[in-house]
N, C-alpha and C positions, 0 to 999 in steps of 0.2 A: 029507745036506742036503735040506731041504725045498724045494719049488718056490718058495714065497714068499721064502725066504731067498736063493735064487739070483736071483730077480727084484730084490730089494732091493740085492744086490751089483751087478747090472748097472746099475740105475738110479743108484747111487752113482758107479760108474765113468763113466756118461754125464754126470752133473752136474760131476764134476771135469774131465773132458776138455772139455766145452763151456765151463766157466768159464775154463779156461786159454786156449782159443782165442778166446773172447769178449774177454778182456783184451787179447790181441795185436791183434785187429782194432780194438778201441777205441783202442789206442795209434797205429794207422795212420790216425787221424782219420776213420774210417768211422762211428764211434759216439761221441757226446759223453758223457763220464763226469763225474760231480761231482768237484769239486776234492779233497774229503776222501777219495774213493776213490783218486784219483791219488796223493795223499800217502801213503796206507796201502800202496799197492803197492810203494813204495820199501823197505818193511821186509820184504817177502817173502823175498828172498835171505838176509837175516840170519837170519830165523826158520827157514828150511829148513836152512841150514847148522848152526845151533845144535841143531836137533832131531836131526841126524845125528851131530854131533860130541860133544855133551855125554854121552850114554850111553856112547860109546866111551872117553871120557876117565875118567869116574868108575866105570864098571863094565866093565873089560876082560875079566874072567873070569865075568861074569854076576852078580856080587855087588859091593856098594859097597866100593871100595878107595881110601882117602884117605891111604895111607901113602907114605913115600918110596921104597918098593920098586915103585911104579907108574910105569913109564917114560912112559906116556901122559900122566899128570898132570904129571910133571916137564917134559916137552916143551911141554905146553900152558902151564904157568906161565912157563917161559922165554920162549916166544913172546909171551905176554901182556905181560910186563914190557918186552921189547924193542920191541913194538908201541906201547906207551904212551910210551916214551922217545924212540925214533927216528922213528916215524911213517913207516916204510919197509916196504912189503909184502914185497918180495923178501928183505930182511934178516930180517924176522920169520919167514918161512917157513923160511929156511935155518937160523936159530938153533934153531927148534923141532924141526926134523928132526934136526939134529946132536945136540942134547941128548937127544932120544928114543933115537937109536941108541947114543950113548955110555952112557946109563943102562941100556939093554938089555944092553950088553956087560959093564958093571962092577957092576951091581946084581943 
């Protein structure tokens, strides 16, 4: 690795760390943020969870798998349907996990 590459990595880590802490201080009313940024911050948890979960669901083996032999996909679909119908977070999680494990056992 070159020195300039390492400097860019360190600067990138600084920007991310500072940005996260700045947002937390801003929420503590120490800094006033525009309303459109406050509204956008509400989508951060959804975006982060989606970025973590979607590759795990569709690419469990490192390649795209949309078949019914994919327990991650079956569990996610079951959780999605239950979440839409029942609007209950605990039930959605339980159903998704149960379907995942059952499909791992029988598929």
